[in-house]
FIKOLZA-1660 file (N, C-alpha, C; in steps of 0.1 Angstrom, whole numbers, plus 5000, padded with zeros to 4 digits):
% residues 230
   i   px   py   pz ch aa at
   1 7724 2251 5695  A  M  N
   1 7719 2239 5690  A  M CA
   1 7720 2241 5671  A  M  C
   2 7722 2233 5666  A  N  N
   2 7723 2234 5651  A  N CA
   2 7710 2231 5645  A  N  C
   3 7704 2241 5639  A  R  N
   3 7692 2239 5634  A  R CA
   3 7690 2234 5620  A  R  C
   4 7703 2234 5612  A  A  N
   4 7702 2231 5596  A  A CA
   4 7697 2216 5594  A  A  C
   5 7699 2205 5602  A  P  N
   5 7693 2192 5599  A  P CA
   5 7677 2193 5600  A  P  C
   6 7673 2199 5612  A  L  N
   6 7658 2199 5614  A  L CA
   6 7652 2205 5602  A  L  C
   7 7659 2218 5597  A  L  N
   7 7653 2226 5586  A  L CA
   7 7651 2217 5575  A  L  C
   8 7662 2210 5571  A  I  N
   8 7661 2201 5558  A  I CA
   8 7651 2192 5559  A  I  C
   9 7649 2184 5572  A  V  N
   9 7637 2175 5573  A  V CA
   9 7625 2180 5572  A  V  C
  10 7623 2192 5577  A  L  N
  10 7608 2200 5575  A  L CA
  10 7607 2203 5562  A  L  C
  11 7617 2210 5555  A  M  N
  11 7614 2214 5542  A  M CA
  11 7612 2202 5531  A  M  C
  12 7620 2191 5534  A  L  N
  12 7617 2180 5524  A  L CA
  12 7605 2175 5527  A  L  C
  13 7598 2174 5539  A  G  N
  13 7587 2169 5539  A  G CA
  13 7573 2179 5537  A  G  C
  14 7580 2191 5532  A  G  N
  14 7568 2201 5529  A  G CA
  14 7561 2208 5541  A  G  C
  15 7568 2206 5552  A  L  N
  15 7562 2211 5566  A  L CA
  15 7566 2227 5567  A  L  C
  16 7577 2229 5562  A  L  N
  16 7580 2245 5563  A  L CA
  16 7579 2251 5552  A  L  C
  17 7574 2265 5553  A  P  N
  17 7571 2272 5541  A  P CA
  17 7584 2276 5534  A  P  C
  18 7584 2278 5520  A  A  N
  18 7596 2281 5511  A  A CA
  18 7602 2293 5516  A  A  C
  19 7595 2304 5523  A  S  N
  19 7600 2316 5530  A  S CA
  19 7612 2314 5538  A  S  C
  20 7614 2301 5544  A  H  N
  20 7624 2299 5553  A  H CA
  20 7636 2291 5546  A  H  C
  21 7637 2291 5532  A  A  N
  21 7649 2286 5525  A  A CA
  21 7662 2294 5529  A  A  C
  22 7658 2306 5531  A  A  N
  22 7673 2315 5534  A  A CA
  22 7679 2310 5548  A  A  C
  23 7671 2302 5556  A  D  N
  23 7677 2300 5570  A  D CA
  23 7686 2286 5566  A  D  C
  24 7684 2279 5554  A  A  N
  24 7689 2267 5552  A  A CA
  24 7705 2269 5547  A  A  C
  25 7715 2260 5550  A  P  N
  25 7727 2262 5546  A  P CA
  25 7730 2263 5532  A  P  C
  26 7742 2271 5528  A  S  N
  26 7744 2274 5513  A  S CA
  26 7750 2262 5505  A  S  C
  27 7755 2252 5515  A  Q  N
  27 7762 2240 5508  A  Q CA
  27 7750 2235 5502  A  Q  C
  28 7754 2223 5490  A  P  N
  28 7745 2217 5482  A  P CA
  28 7737 2209 5492  A  P  C
  29 7725 2208 5486  A  R  N
  29 7716 2201 5493  A  R CA
  29 7714 2187 5489  A  R  C
  30 7707 2177 5498  A  P  N
  30 7706 2164 5494  A  P CA
  30 7698 2162 5483  A  P  C
  31 7700 2149 5476  A  P  N
  31 7691 2149 5463  A  P CA
  31 7676 2146 5466  A  P  C
  32 7666 2149 5457  A  A  N
  32 7653 2147 5461  A  A CA
  32 7650 2134 5466  A  A  C
  33 7643 2131 5479  A  P  N
  33 7642 2117 5481  A  P CA
  33 7632 2107 5473  A  P  C
  34 7623 2114 5468  A  S  N
  34 7613 2107 5460  A  S CA
  34 7616 2105 5446  A  S  C
  35 7629 2111 5439  A  L  N
  35 7631 2112 5425  A  L CA
  35 7645 2106 5423  A  L  C
  36 7647 2099 5409  A  K  N
  36 7663 2096 5407  A  K CA
  36 7661 2096 5393  A  K  C
  37 7676 2095 5386  A  A  N
  37 7679 2097 5375  A  A CA
  37 7674 2084 5368  A  A  C
  38 7670 2085 5355  A  P  N
  38 7665 2072 5346  A  P CA
  38 7678 2065 5344  A  P  C
  39 7675 2050 5347  A  A  N
  39 7685 2041 5344  A  A CA
  39 7687 2035 5333  A  A  C
  40 7676 2036 5323  A  N  N
  40 7676 2030 5311  A  N CA
  40 7669 2036 5301  A  N  C
  41 7668 2034 5289  A  A  N
  41 7663 2040 5278  A  A CA
  41 7646 2043 5280  A  A  C
  42 7639 2034 5284  A  S  N
  42 7625 2033 5286  A  S CA
  42 7620 2027 5299  A  S  C
  43 7608 2031 5301  A  S  N
  43 7603 2027 5314  A  S CA
  43 7590 2021 5315  A  S  C
  44 7583 2010 5319  A  Q  N
  44 7571 2006 5320  A  Q CA
  44 7563 2016 5329  A  Q  C
  45 7552 2018 5326  A  V  N
  45 7541 2026 5334  A  V CA
  45 7539 2015 5346  A  V  C
  46 7535 2021 5358  A  D  N
  46 7534 2010 5370  A  D CA
  46 7520 2004 5370  A  D  C
  47 7517 1995 5379  A  D  N
  47 7508 1986 5379  A  D CA
  47 7495 1992 5380  A  D  C
  48 7494 2005 5383  A  R  N
  48 7481 2014 5381  A  R CA
  48 7482 2022 5370  A  R  C
  49 7491 2022 5361  A  G  N
  49 7490 2028 5349  A  G CA
  49 7498 2043 5351  A  G  C
  50 7502 2046 5362  A  F  N
  50 7508 2059 5364  A  F CA
  50 7522 2062 5357  A  F  C
  51 7525 2072 5349  A  I  N
  51 7537 2076 5344  A  I CA
  51 7547 2080 5352  A  I  C
  52 7558 2075 5353  A  R  N
  52 7566 2077 5363  A  R CA
  52 7580 2083 5358  A  R  C
  53 7582 2085 5344  A  R  N
  53 7594 2091 5338  A  R CA
  53 7588 2106 5330  A  R  C
  54 7598 2115 5333  A  W  N
  54 7596 2130 5329  A  W CA
  54 7606 2137 5327  A  W  C
  55 7606 2146 5317  A  L  N
  55 7616 2158 5319  A  L CA
  55 7610 2168 5324  A  L  C
  56 7617 2175 5335  A  V  N
  56 7611 2187 5343  A  V CA
  56 7621 2196 5340  A  V  C
  57 7614 2209 5337  A  L  N
  57 7623 2222 5337  A  L CA
  57 7623 2228 5351  A  L  C
  58 7635 2233 5353  A  E  N
  58 7635 2242 5367  A  E CA
  58 7624 2252 5367  A  E  C
  59 7621 2256 5376  A  P  N
  59 7609 2264 5379  A  P CA
  59 7609 2280 5377  A  P  C
  60 7600 2285 5369  A  I  N
  60 7599 2297 5365  A  I CA
  60 7589 2307 5373  A  I  C
  61 7593 2319 5375  A  S  N
  61 7588 2327 5385  A  S CA
  61 7575 2332 5378  A  S  C
  62 7563 2332 5386  A  V  N
  62 7550 2337 5381  A  V CA
  62 7542 2341 5394  A  V  C
  63 7531 2348 5390  A  S  N
  63 7522 2354 5401  A  S CA
  63 7517 2345 5412  A  S  C
  64 7512 2347 5423  A  N  N
  64 7506 2337 5429  A  N CA
  64 7492 2335 5428  A  N  C
  65 7487 2340 5416  A  Q  N
  65 7473 2338 5413  A  Q CA
  65 7470 2326 5404  A  Q  C
  66 7458 2319 5408  A  L  N
  66 7457 2306 5402  A  L CA
  66 7443 2303 5394  A  L  C
  67 7437 2315 5393  A  T  N
  67 7425 2317 5386  A  T CA
  67 7427 2312 5371  A  T  C
  68 7416 2310 5364  A  A  N
  68 7416 2305 5351  A  A CA
  68 7422 2316 5341  A  A  C
  69 7420 2329 5344  A  E  N
  69 7425 2339 5335  A  E CA
  69 7441 2339 5338  A  E  C
  70 7444 2339 5351  A  A  N
  70 7458 2341 5356  A  A CA
  70 7467 2330 5351  A  A  C
  71 7462 2318 5352  A  V  N
  71 7467 2307 5350  A  V CA
  71 7473 2308 5332  A  V  C
  72 7460 2309 5324  A  D  N
  72 7461 2312 5309  A  D CA
  72 7470 2321 5306  A  D  C
  73 7471 2334 5313  A  K  N
  73 7480 2343 5309  A  K CA
  73 7494 2340 5312  A  K  C
  74 7498 2332 5323  A  A  N
  74 7512 2329 5325  A  A CA
  74 7515 2316 5315  A  A  C
  75 7506 2309 5309  A  L  N
  75 7510 2299 5299  A  L CA
  75 7514 2305 5286  A  L  C
  76 7507 2320 5285  A  V  N
  76 7513 2328 5274  A  V CA
  76 7526 2335 5275  A  V  C
  77 7527 2341 5287  A  D  N
  77 7539 2347 5292  A  D CA
  77 7551 2339 5292  A  D  C
  78 7549 2327 5299  A  K  N
  78 7560 2317 5302  A  K CA
  78 7558 2306 5295  A  K  C
  79 7555 2307 5280  A  A  N
  79 7552 2299 5273  A  A CA
  79 7563 2286 5273  A  A  C
  80 7560 2275 5268  A  Y  N
  80 7567 2263 5265  A  Y CA
  80 7581 2265 5259  A  Y  C
  81 7592 2264 5267  A  P  N
  81 7604 2270 5262  A  P CA
  81 7614 2260 5256  A  P  C
  82 7608 2257 5244  A  S  N
  82 7617 2247 5236  A  S CA
  82 7612 2249 5221  A  S  C
  83 7624 2249 5212  A  T  N
  83 7621 2251 5196  A  T CA
  83 7615 2238 5191  A  T  C
  84 7618 2226 5199  A  S  N
  84 7611 2214 5192  A  S CA
  84 7603 2210 5203  A  S  C
  85 7595 2198 5199  A  T  N
  85 7584 2191 5207  A  T CA
  85 7592 2186 5221  A  T  C
  86 7603 2182 5219  A  L  N
  86 7608 2175 5231  A  L CA
  86 7624 2178 5235  A  L  C
  87 7627 2187 5244  A  P  N
  87 7641 2189 5247  A  P CA
  87 7649 2176 5252  A  P  C
  88 7661 2178 5255  A  L  N
  88 7668 2167 5260  A  L CA
  88 7674 2171 5274  A  L  C
  89 7674 2162 5282  A  A  N
  89 7681 2160 5294  A  A CA
  89 7692 2170 5295  A  A  C
  90 7694 2180 5302  A  G  N
  90 7705 2190 5302  A  G CA
  90 7705 2200 5294  A  G  C
  91 7694 2201 5284  A  D  N
  91 7693 2214 5278  A  D CA
  91 7690 2227 5286  A  D  C
  92 7696 2236 5281  A  L  N
  92 7690 2249 5289  A  L CA
  92 7682 2258 5283  A  L  C
  93 7674 2264 5292  A  A  N
  93 7663 2273 5283  A  A CA
  93 7665 2288 5288  A  A  C
  94 7668 2298 5283  A  P  N
  94 7669 2311 5289  A  P CA
  94 7657 2316 5293  A  P  C
  95 7659 2323 5305  A  W  N
  95 7646 2329 5311  A  W CA
  95 7650 2343 5316  A  W  C
  96 7646 2354 5314  A  A  N
  96 7650 2366 5320  A  A CA
  96 7662 2369 5325  A  A  C
  97 7674 2365 5315  A  G  N
  97 7686 2367 5319  A  G CA
  97 7692 2355 5326  A  G  C
  98 7684 2346 5329  A  A  N
  98 7690 2334 5336  A  A CA
  98 7687 2321 5326  A  A  C
  99 7696 2312 5331  A  E  N
  99 7691 2298 5322  A  E CA
  99 7686 2285 5330  A  E  C
 100 7675 2281 5327  A  L  N
 100 7671 2268 5336  A  L CA
 100 7672 2256 5328  A  L  C
 101 7675 2247 5335  A  R  N
 101 7680 2232 5330  A  R CA
 101 7669 2224 5330  A  R  C
 102 7667 2214 5320  A  W  N
 102 7656 2203 5320  A  W CA
 102 7666 2192 5326  A  W  C
 103 7656 2186 5334  A  H  N
 103 7662 2175 5341  A  H CA
 103 7653 2161 5338  A  H  C
 104 7661 2150 5335  A  A  N
 104 7652 2137 5336  A  A CA
 104 7652 2130 5349  A  A  C
 105 7639 2128 5352  A  V  N
 105 7635 2122 5364  A  V CA
 105 7627 2109 5366  A  V  C
 106 7631 2101 5373  A  D  N
 106 7619 2090 5376  A  D CA
 106 7614 2090 5388  A  D  C
 107 7601 2091 5393  A  T  N
 107 7594 2091 5404  A  T CA
 107 7595 2077 5412  A  T  C
 108 7599 2074 5424  A  I  N
 108 7594 2060 5429  A  I CA
 108 7581 2060 5434  A  I  C
 109 7574 2069 5434  A  R  N
 109 7560 2069 5436  A  R CA
 109 7552 2072 5426  A  R  C
 110 7538 2072 5427  A  Y  N
 110 7530 2075 5415  A  Y CA
 110 7529 2089 5410  A  Y  C
 111 7533 2098 5418  A  N  N
 111 7534 2112 5415  A  N CA
 111 7550 2118 5415  A  N  C
 112 7549 2129 5409  A  V  N
 112 7562 2137 5409  A  V CA
 112 7562 2147 5418  A  V  C
 113 7569 2147 5428  A  N  N
 113 7570 2157 5440  A  N CA
 113 7579 2168 5436  A  N  C
 114 7573 2178 5430  A  L  N
 114 7580 2191 5423  A  L CA
 114 7586 2200 5436  A  L  C
 115 7581 2199 5448  A  Y  N
 115 7587 2204 5459  A  Y CA
 115 7600 2198 5462  A  Y  C
 116 7602 2186 5462  A  H  N
 116 7613 2177 5462  A  H CA
 116 7624 2182 5453  A  H  C
 117 7619 2184 5439  A  F  N
 117 7626 2185 5427  A  F CA
 117 7632 2199 5430  A  F  C
 118 7625 2209 5432  A  A  N
 118 7628 2222 5433  A  A CA
 118 7641 2224 5444  A  A  C
 119 7634 2221 5457  A  W  N
 119 7642 2224 5467  A  W CA
 119 7655 2218 5468  A  W  C
 120 7659 2206 5460  A  A  N
 120 7670 2198 5462  A  A CA
 120 7680 2208 5453  A  A  C
 121 7674 2214 5442  A  L  N
 121 7683 2222 5434  A  L CA
 121 7684 2236 5438  A  L  C
 122 7682 2240 5451  A  S  N
 122 7680 2253 5457  A  S CA
 122 7671 2264 5449  A  S  C
 123 7662 2259 5443  A  K  N
 123 7654 2267 5433  A  K CA
 123 7641 2269 5443  A  K  C
 124 7634 2279 5437  A  P  N
 124 7622 2285 5445  A  P CA
 124 7608 2274 5443  A  P  C
 125 7603 2272 5454  A  T  N
 125 7590 2263 5453  A  T CA
 125 7576 2271 5454  A  T  C
 126 7577 2282 5456  A  S  N
 126 7565 2290 5456  A  S CA
 126 7563 2303 5446  A  S  C
 127 7551 2304 5440  A  N  N
 127 7548 2315 5430  A  N CA
 127 7558 2309 5416  A  N  C
 128 7555 2297 5411  A  V  N
 128 7564 2292 5402  A  V CA
 128 7554 2282 5393  A  V  C
 129 7561 2284 5380  A  L  N
 129 7557 2274 5370  A  L CA
 129 7567 2263 5366  A  L  C
 130 7562 2250 5366  A  F  N
 130 7569 2240 5362  A  F CA
 130 7565 2234 5347  A  F  C
 131 7572 2233 5338  A  W  N
 131 7571 2226 5325  A  W CA
 131 7576 2210 5328  A  W  C
 132 7568 2202 5322  A  A  N
 132 7571 2186 5323  A  A CA
 132 7566 2183 5310  A  A  C
 133 7574 2170 5305  A  V  N
 133 7570 2165 5293  A  V CA
 133 7576 2153 5290  A  V  C
 134 7568 2144 5284  A  T  N
 134 7575 2129 5284  A  T CA
 134 7568 2123 5272  A  T  C
 135 7571 2111 5265  A  V  N
 135 7567 2104 5256  A  V CA
 135 7562 2090 5260  A  V  C
 136 7553 2087 5256  A  V  N
 136 7544 2075 5258  A  V CA
 136 7542 2066 5247  A  V  C
 137 7547 2054 5247  A  D  N
 137 7546 2044 5237  A  D CA
 137 7535 2036 5238  A  D  C
 138 7525 2034 5227  A  A  N
 138 7514 2027 5227  A  A CA
 138 7519 2013 5218  A  A  C
 139 7517 2003 5223  A  P  N
 139 7520 1991 5214  A  P CA
 139 7511 1989 5201  A  P  C
 140 7498 1996 5202  A  Q  N
 140 7489 1997 5191  A  Q CA
 140 7481 2009 5191  A  Q  C
 141 7473 2011 5181  A  E  N
 141 7463 2023 5184  A  E CA
 141 7453 2020 5193  A  E  C
 142 7452 2029 5202  A  M  N
 142 7442 2026 5213  A  M CA
 142 7432 2039 5211  A  M  C
 143 7419 2034 5208  A  K  N
 143 7407 2045 5210  A  K CA
 143 7399 2046 5219  A  K  C
 144 7393 2056 5221  A  N  N
 144 7384 2058 5233  A  N CA
 144 7392 2059 5246  A  N  C
 145 7404 2066 5249  A  V  N
 145 7411 2065 5259  A  V CA
 145 7409 2078 5264  A  V  C
 146 7413 2081 5280  A  R  N
 146 7411 2092 5284  A  R CA
 146 7424 2096 5292  A  R  C
 147 7430 2107 5290  A  L  N
 147 7442 2111 5301  A  L CA
 147 7436 2115 5312  A  L  C
 148 7441 2111 5324  A  A  N
 148 7436 2115 5340  A  A CA
 148 7447 2120 5344  A  A  C
 149 7447 2129 5354  A  I  N
 149 7457 2137 5358  A  I CA
 149 7453 2144 5374  A  I  C
 150 7464 2147 5381  A  C  N
 150 7462 2155 5394  A  C CA
 150 7473 2163 5395  A  C  C
 151 7469 2175 5402  A  S  N
 151 7480 2186 5403  A  S CA
 151 7478 2192 5415  A  S  C
 152 7490 2197 5422  A  N  N
 152 7488 2206 5433  A  N CA
 152 7498 2218 5429  A  N  C
 153 7494 2230 5425  A  A  N
 153 7479 2233 5425  A  A CA
 153 7473 2233 5410  A  A  C
 154 7473 2245 5403  A  A  N
 154 7468 2245 5389  A  A CA
 154 7476 2239 5379  A  A  C
 155 7471 2234 5368  A  S  N
 155 7477 2227 5357  A  S CA
 155 7471 2227 5344  A  S  C
 156 7479 2226 5334  A  A  N
 156 7472 2225 5320  A  A CA
 156 7479 2213 5314  A  A  C
 157 7473 2207 5303  A  W  N
 157 7479 2194 5299  A  W CA
 157 7475 2194 5283  A  W  C
 158 7485 2188 5276  A  W  N
 158 7486 2186 5261  A  W CA
 158 7489 2170 5257  A  W  C
 159 7482 2167 5248  A  L  N
 159 7485 2153 5242  A  L CA
 159 7488 2157 5227  A  L  C
 160 7499 2153 5222  A  N  N
 160 7502 2155 5209  A  N CA
 160 7500 2170 5204  A  N  C
 161 7502 2178 5211  A  E  N
 161 7502 2194 5209  A  E CA
 161 7488 2198 5208  A  E  C
 162 7478 2190 5213  A  E  N
 162 7463 2193 5216  A  E CA
 162 7459 2195 5230  A  E  C
 163 7456 2208 5235  A  R  N
 163 7452 2210 5249  A  R CA
 163 7440 2202 5253  A  R  C
 164 7442 2195 5262  A  L  N
 164 7429 2185 5269  A  L CA
 164 7424 2187 5281  A  L  C
 165 7431 2190 5290  A  I  N
 165 7427 2194 5305  A  I CA
 165 7433 2206 5311  A  I  C
 166 7424 2213 5319  A  S  N
 166 7430 2222 5327  A  S CA
 166 7424 2224 5342  A  S  C
 167 7434 2226 5353  A  L  N
 167 7426 2225 5366  A  L CA
 167 7432 2239 5371  A  L  C
 168 7422 2246 5378  A  Y  N
 168 7426 2259 5380  A  Y CA
 168 7425 2258 5399  A  Y  C
 169 7430 2269 5401  A  N  N
 169 7427 2274 5417  A  N CA
 169 7437 2265 5427  A  N  C
 170 7437 2268 5438  A  D  N
 170 7445 2263 5450  A  D CA
 170 7438 2248 5450  A  D  C
 171 7445 2237 5450  A  R  N
 171 7440 2225 5451  A  R CA
 171 7449 2214 5455  A  R  C
 172 7444 2204 5464  A  Q  N
 172 7454 2192 5465  A  Q CA
 172 7454 2183 5456  A  Q  C
 173 7464 2176 5454  A  S  N
 173 7465 2166 5442  A  S CA
 173 7455 2153 5446  A  S  C
 174 7444 2151 5437  A  V  N
 174 7437 2139 5439  A  V CA
 174 7435 2130 5425  A  V  C
 175 7439 2117 5428  A  I  N
 175 7441 2109 5417  A  I CA
 175 7429 2109 5408  A  I  C
 176 7432 2111 5396  A  D  N
 176 7421 2115 5383  A  D CA
 176 7412 2124 5386  A  D  C
 177 7419 2138 5393  A  D  N
 177 7411 2149 5395  A  D CA
 177 7406 2154 5382  A  D  C
 178 7414 2152 5372  A  G  N
 178 7409 2159 5359  A  G CA
 178 7411 2146 5349  A  G  C
 179 7399 2146 5340  A  V  N
 179 7400 2135 5331  A  V CA
 179 7395 2140 5319  A  V  C
 180 7403 2138 5306  A  S  N
 180 7400 2143 5293  A  S CA
 180 7388 2137 5286  A  S  C
 181 7382 2144 5276  A  R  N
 181 7373 2137 5268  A  R CA
 181 7382 2123 5262  A  R  C
 182 7373 2115 5253  A  R  N
 182 7378 2104 5249  A  R CA
 182 7387 2108 5237  A  R  C
 183 7400 2101 5238  A  V  N
 183 7408 2104 5225  A  V CA
 183 7414 2091 5221  A  V  C
 184 7423 2092 5209  A  T  N
 184 7429 2082 5204  A  T CA
 184 7446 2084 5206  A  T  C
 185 7450 2072 5213  A  L  N
 185 7465 2071 5215  A  L CA
 185 7470 2066 5201  A  L  C
 186 7479 2071 5194  A  R  N
 186 7487 2067 5183  A  R CA
 186 7496 2054 5186  A  R  C
 187 7496 2047 5175  A  K  N
 187 7505 2035 5178  A  K CA
 187 7520 2041 5178  A  K  C
 188 7529 2038 5188  A  G  N
 188 7543 2044 5188  A  G CA
 188 7540 2056 5198  A  G  C
 189 7549 2066 5193  A  P  N
 189 7551 2078 5204  A  P CA
 189 7541 2086 5203  A  P  C
 190 7534 2091 5216  A  N  N
 190 7527 2100 5219  A  N CA
 190 7532 2110 5229  A  N  C
 191 7533 2124 5228  A  V  N
 191 7539 2133 5235  A  V CA
 191 7528 2140 5244  A  V  C
 192 7532 2138 5259  A  I  N
 192 7525 2144 5268  A  I CA
 192 7531 2155 5273  A  I  C
 193 7524 2168 5274  A  R  N
 193 7533 2181 5279  A  R CA
 193 7524 2189 5289  A  R  C
 194 7530 2192 5300  A  A  N
 194 7522 2197 5311  A  A CA
 194 7527 2210 5317  A  A  C
 195 7520 2220 5323  A  A  N
 195 7525 2230 5330  A  A CA
 195 7519 2230 5344  A  A  C
 196 7526 2229 5355  A  I  N
 196 7521 2229 5370  A  I CA
 196 7525 2242 5373  A  I  C
 197 7513 2250 5380  A  I  N
 197 7517 2264 5386  A  I CA
 197 7513 2262 5400  A  I  C
 198 7522 2264 5410  A  N  N
 198 7521 2266 5425  A  N CA
 198 7521 2279 5430  A  N  C
 199 7514 2281 5440  A  A  N
 199 7514 2295 5446  A  A CA
 199 7523 2295 5460  A  A  C
 200 7523 2282 5467  A  G  N
 200 7530 2281 5480  A  G CA
 200 7526 2266 5483  A  G  C
 201 7536 2264 5493  A  G  N
 201 7534 2250 5501  A  G CA
 201 7539 2240 5490  A  G  C
 202 7534 2225 5494  A  A  N
 202 7536 2215 5485  A  A CA
 202 7531 2217 5471  A  A  C
 203 7539 2209 5462  A  T  N
 203 7534 2208 5449  A  T CA
 203 7539 2195 5443  A  T  C
 204 7529 2191 5434  A  D  N
 204 7532 2176 5427  A  D CA
 204 7520 2174 5415  A  D  C
 205 7524 2161 5407  A  F  N
 205 7514 2158 5398  A  F CA
 205 7515 2145 5394  A  F  C
 206 7506 2140 5387  A  C  N
 206 7506 2126 5383  A  C CA
 206 7496 2125 5369  A  C  C
 207 7500 2114 5365  A  A  N
 207 7492 2113 5352  A  A CA
 207 7490 2097 5347  A  A  C
 208 7479 2093 5341  A  R  N
 208 7478 2079 5337  A  R CA
 208 7467 2080 5324  A  R  C
 209 7467 2069 5317  A  F  N
 209 7455 2068 5307  A  F CA
 209 7445 2057 5313  A  F  C
 210 7433 2061 5311  A  L  N
 210 7423 2051 5311  A  L CA
 210 7416 2046 5300  A  L  C
 211 7414 2032 5300  A  D  N
 211 7407 2027 5286  A  D CA
 211 7392 2031 5284  A  D  C
 212 7387 2023 5276  A  S  N
 212 7374 2026 5271  A  S CA
 212 7363 2022 5282  A  S  C
 213 7368 2015 5292  A  A  N
 213 7361 2010 5305  A  A CA
 213 7362 2018 5317  A  A  C
 214 7373 2027 5314  A  D  N
 214 7378 2037 5325  A  D CA
 214 7388 2027 5334  A  D  C
 215 7393 2019 5331  A  R  N
 215 7402 2010 5338  A  R CA
 215 7416 2017 5334  A  R  C
 216 7428 2016 5345  A  P  N
 216 7441 2020 5340  A  P CA
 216 7447 2011 5331  A  P  C
 217 7453 2019 5320  A  I  N
 217 7461 2011 5308  A  I CA
 217 7475 2010 5313  A  I  C
 218 7479 1996 5314  A  T  N
 218 7492 1994 5320  A  T CA
 218 7502 1990 5311  A  T  C
 219 7498 1986 5298  A  G  N
 219 7508 1982 5288  A  G CA
 219 7513 1991 5279  A  G  C
 220 7518 2004 5287  A  L  N
 220 7524 2014 5280  A  L CA
 220 7539 2018 5285  A  L  C
 221 7547 2021 5276  A  K  N
 221 7560 2026 5279  A  K CA
 221 7563 2040 5278  A  K  C
 222 7570 2044 5285  A  T  N
 222 7576 2057 5285  A  T CA
 222 7591 2061 5282  A  T  C
 223 7594 2072 5275  A  R  N
 223 7607 2075 5272  A  R CA
 223 7610 2090 5269  A  R  C
 224 7621 2094 5270  A  L  N
 224 7624 2108 5268  A  L CA
 224 7629 2112 5254  A  L  C
 225 7628 2105 5246  A  T  N
 225 7630 2108 5230  A  T CA
 225 7621 2104 5224  A  T  C
 226 7619 2111 5212  A  V  N
 226 7607 2107 5201  A  V CA
 226 7612 2094 5193  A  V  C
 227 7627 2094 5188  A  A  N
 227 7630 2083 5180  A  A CA
 227 7629 2069 5189  A  A  C
 228 7624 2059 5182  A  A  N
 228 7622 2046 5190  A  A CA
 228 7636 2041 5196  A  A  C
 229 7633 2035 5207  A  T  N
 229 7644 2027 5213  A  T CA
 229 7645 2011 5210  A  T  C
 230 7655 2005 5210  A  K  N
 230 7658 1992 5205  A  K CA
 230 7653 1983 5217  A  K  C
% end
């Protein structure tokens, strides 16, 4: 019996540990089922305010420790690999003799499934750090908003280069698991940067903004360049 189709189904569903990756065929894998390439220059957040467009870097190997100390050390040792605030889709970042590529993705769900992302590229899914970045366009200045996020497992988040939220330890993704203090969204582009660290198994993240009454903000657009789009 050919086990390859069964292995693919189990691994895409997150039911098979990454250690079984060696059992999979060496031929190219199918695309990530929950992700697709952006089809236009900008994207509206969904009706619950979730950001669905991101640039994601291929995973970087780290230790399997998810404590605050270990995560913060990883963020220093594997610092954001870009000389500018925002890389471009297809850009390469050198890591320990290898080159990792930035990918532009739209998720068809509220969350970005990083397990699907890495597995489809034949990259490791365990003991890894993923960098992700996006630009959120606000139609006007918005005060007293909060960035609300989730991640499996640990993560750290920045808005316009200011670190706002960190989640530590092994955890499942729960919507609005981390909520920032109240901040101001600038009119026009605002850059969100995130690092998600996974020890093993499934891994994903989500993000949205909440208004002054803690209601999801749905009037935002996202894009992957800082320059305004027509």
